[in-house]
Steps between C-alpha positions, in 0.01 A plus 500: 500500500230325695560403851294201632499387859236217483494185287165617360635830391791324325279258310265772387776721376661214297167379371412855373837515320430158329168601400602825333813394317552261221862458589435427859809311625563531863849508653530442877802583719458378856735658757529572883567867428780729597562501125826571321639493130472126498131508559482794251669277226213238555237766461665639181518151351134451577428835341675385180292172488161594627230759462428501882776492769387394849733526803430350842674615814450272793730384784385150531510376861474131401854496341670636812618263775447585872851651541510678165448873409132538418462797723830650391448448125533850342165664409459833310173523330530846348855421361367178349208683331730749357723231350200308374359805318835583337534140380168515317294304746113505436365337818665450843345251736578596860302267735519475875571174664144481609391524134732215387441285805166594654492167691760250599633330190404131474632444142883517450661438163806282520738425220735203560846445373616842393409642847720261711849651460653858515250730651250232552745305728596810695159660513243223582155579361623810301404365164167365621432875574625611165308239302183574704502884455605482120212255449265733656624800311500324166135389580417865579668679205470214252784642277635368167859551617660531838853633553763394753857587546763231477694631809268257674552221255366235734165700536480509120555128475231436774236720323571351170461150633178597673348671191593189293367253753168690560438593135476860578430718191790741548854528341771552757760744359842485692695825461872562557635618837590869525816603670682797639800634319719302731298173432294471826156365400215754566295396799259684727715351785805688397381789704573309809871477434749714680767673298761232560261219448388675162860507398568141582166370356646539137680171575177318399518621132873463499468134602247442218729668251785270628268193455432586144878565425584173679258297286651658183860435611485151642403223247467231785352704766241317737213658684674457835797678368299786371316528826823505700631783284179696563514433868861609520441830321204584721694418815754761397245758633530512874146600566346226280321202659392248252149349520548294185733504189375225281551363155179322372337425166240746386201531502461154684747623778625143546856428629758385231821310530620607160406730202457203262154509341406824680382792293468776757631540850433777765765633735267616776609706803349619823734692724441705808667845571402582850130429529439545128468204286582538128447252216645490160569249227634425157354262247769344275438304175750218513533419141536851406 
């Protein structure tokens, strides 16, 4: 496994592989590190599809607000490298902030529409930071495929829109959310939860299960009724503080008054337990 810490090293390693292999498809998994089984599943999918698997680990300051947890975000380089190696990674890109942003950034990538609700509303500027760093990373690695987990479905929608609008020569591959046995979505931030917060956090997946069952059982349900049922279930956990619990069309992320003519919806959640903000979602096919 090759470890690259500069953009030039990364480009040279990928260029060498492409020159030496007829089957030279490159799969790319961008992460902020503190890897878990969810990240491993992305790497394993890339390993299945591609002859070269590239992982980036970079905690991107541009996507953190002034009162968010950039400094607290968990980091463990050695642990990450061990997981990367076991998942079949060929190249790990581990840049410092000074390598990614050697001077103040004057170019910011902004995606309209899909960024204006959910995390975009509660975290202003967050998706500008995401879109900018992903654009930079895609330009550096120039992969054929890039893999993203659907736990952050809004991020996937933003990146897919950006790639489409800017004619980027890469295929975005959304991958399923991995969960603990009790249903909690895997997240690097789960480590922040106290024992009681961790116990109550399963209410997120329970609310999403309820939403799916509610849609199957109520022929005339409205989006407002579905949202109310989800909110009620989350509020059954005393420590849960709802940032948002929304029902929107997907991937446009537009509000809807009814399910008439809608193919897919997302039930999207962001809930705080103590200082830890967790997100989760469920995408439902209406006609199914």
